[in-house]
Wavefront OBJ file of the C-alpha trace (Angstrom):
o trace
v -130.106 124.441 2.195
v -130.562 128.125 3.046
v -132.033 130.509 0.502
v -131.339 134.228 0.728
v -131.769 137.330 -1.359
v -130.117 140.528 -0.193
v -130.360 143.025 -3.031
v -128.628 146.364 -2.504
v -128.265 149.547 -4.517
v -124.860 151.023 -3.659
v -123.564 154.420 -4.797
v -120.263 156.134 -4.091
v -118.381 158.975 -5.683
v -114.885 160.130 -6.390
v -113.170 162.348 -3.836
v -114.497 165.919 -4.101
v -116.627 164.601 -6.992
v -113.741 165.136 -9.434
v -114.797 163.660 -12.814
v -111.971 161.138 -13.015
v -113.600 157.930 -14.270
v -112.656 158.092 -17.930
v -115.785 157.260 -19.984
v -113.953 155.210 -22.616
v -112.363 152.977 -19.932
v -115.114 152.840 -17.300
v -116.121 149.334 -18.397
v -112.638 148.131 -17.372
v -113.246 149.554 -13.891
v -116.665 147.918 -13.712
v -115.187 144.561 -14.728
v -112.571 144.900 -11.990
v -115.239 145.716 -9.379
v -117.374 142.841 -10.675
v -114.420 140.520 -10.045
v -114.100 141.693 -6.433
v -117.763 141.026 -5.762
v -117.763 137.677 -7.549
v -114.816 136.610 -5.389
v -116.989 137.366 -2.339
v -119.820 135.228 -3.695
v -122.003 138.220 -4.564
v -124.115 138.340 -7.731
v -123.815 141.598 -9.644
v -126.959 142.690 -11.460
v -125.660 145.986 -12.859
v -122.814 148.493 -12.566
v -122.838 151.880 -14.282
v -122.148 155.480 -13.486
v -120.706 158.760 -14.528
v -117.260 160.326 -14.406
v -117.698 161.214 -10.718
v -119.641 158.265 -9.254
v -120.828 154.714 -9.736
v -123.983 152.727 -8.992
v -123.934 149.022 -8.184
v -126.926 146.702 -7.939
v -125.818 143.524 -6.200
v -127.218 140.492 -4.408
v -124.902 140.335 -1.384
v -123.811 136.898 -0.200
v -125.217 136.134 3.280
v -121.739 135.898 4.818
v -120.756 139.378 3.600
v -121.568 142.638 5.382
v -122.498 145.495 3.041
v -120.129 147.918 4.805
v -117.232 145.468 4.485
v -118.046 144.866 0.824
v -118.093 148.585 0.024
v -114.856 149.106 1.947
v -113.147 146.337 0.002
v -114.472 147.524 -3.365
v -113.301 151.076 -2.690
v -109.928 149.976 -1.305
v -108.982 147.573 -4.103
v -110.441 149.604 -6.965
v -108.732 152.744 -5.662
v -105.379 150.962 -5.782
v -106.164 149.644 -9.268
v -107.265 153.074 -10.549
v -104.206 154.874 -9.154
v -101.939 152.407 -10.968
v -103.849 152.576 -14.245
v -102.725 155.266 -16.725
v -106.204 155.385 -18.288
v -107.469 157.184 -15.143
v -104.906 159.977 -14.645
v -107.231 162.282 -12.664
v -108.318 159.699 -10.087
v -106.996 160.417 -6.573
v -109.405 158.478 -4.367
v -113.015 157.635 -3.614
v -114.980 159.950 -1.363
v -115.445 158.944 2.267
v -119.158 158.205 2.207
v -121.438 155.897 0.320
v -125.122 155.197 -0.062
v -126.594 151.727 0.267
v -130.224 150.715 0.471
v -131.908 147.356 0.211
v -134.023 146.751 -2.865
v -137.102 144.545 -2.878
v -137.391 141.828 -5.502
v -140.338 143.683 -7.050
v -138.098 146.742 -7.607
v -135.164 144.848 -9.138
v -135.974 145.668 -12.770
v -136.738 149.329 -12.009
v -133.445 149.745 -10.136
v -131.511 147.944 -12.882
v -133.044 150.227 -15.532
v -132.301 153.306 -13.429
v -128.639 152.283 -13.275
v -128.508 151.428 -16.990
v -129.834 154.891 -17.891
v -127.369 156.953 -15.838
v -126.105 159.003 -18.781
v -129.639 160.020 -19.743
v -130.641 160.638 -16.132
v -127.711 162.975 -15.492
v -128.569 165.311 -18.331
v -131.231 166.697 -15.956
v -129.695 166.266 -12.486
v -126.247 166.141 -10.900
v -124.906 163.695 -8.316
v -125.739 165.780 -5.247
v -129.332 166.415 -6.328
v -129.681 162.717 -7.108
v -128.293 161.596 -3.748
v -130.422 164.084 -1.800
v -133.542 162.796 -3.570
v -132.615 159.137 -3.032
v -131.813 159.781 0.642
v -135.130 161.582 1.138
v -137.141 158.808 -0.577
v -135.481 156.180 1.635
v -135.710 158.116 4.906
v -131.960 158.643 5.240
v -130.302 161.698 6.757
v -128.381 163.760 4.230
v -124.817 164.761 5.179
v -123.078 167.002 2.653
v -119.656 165.856 3.947
v -120.376 162.311 2.773
v -119.880 163.384 -0.812
v -116.713 165.472 -0.547
l 1 2 3 4 5 6 7 8 9 10 11 12 13 14 15 16 17 18 19 20 21 22 23 24 25 26 27 28 29 30 31 32 33 34 35 36 37 38 39 40 41 42 43 44 45 46 47 48 49 50 51 52 53 54 55 56 57 58 59 60 61 62 63 64 65 66 67 68 69 70 71 72 73 74 75 76 77 78 79 80 81 82 83 84 85 86 87 88 89 90 91 92 93 94 95 96 97 98 99 100 101 102 103 104 105 106 107 108 109 110 111 112 113 114 115 116 117 118 119 120 121 122 123 124 125 126 127 128 129 130 131 132 133 134 135 136 137 138 139 140 141 142 143 144 145 146 147
């Protein structure tokens, strides 16, 4: 039997970073996204975020491509959000996303980082956060990815 571990930290934001994920109902969104990933055989370790973006820590099933997973999450959750009156300001997800693999030794640190999003964002906004994360992971920063 094959054994795999493909941990990924995925982040994407709302279109034009409009704060449209209603805090009191965000857990409903996370549960919906969790269901999409579970259906694909992926193991979710943590989902959290702010009104304008979400972070996902997931062990991606070996038959699933990260890009395809993100596309499906954004597509189905966008449809769900647009038809849910608890998210009246949501229009769409932004075009880009961030995804980086996470080593097993960094799993707890990444999980805690995602858990503490509210505290973290008292000092930094989404763009500053994404620029820092991109820099740390050697990724090119494109401002258009977050519009």
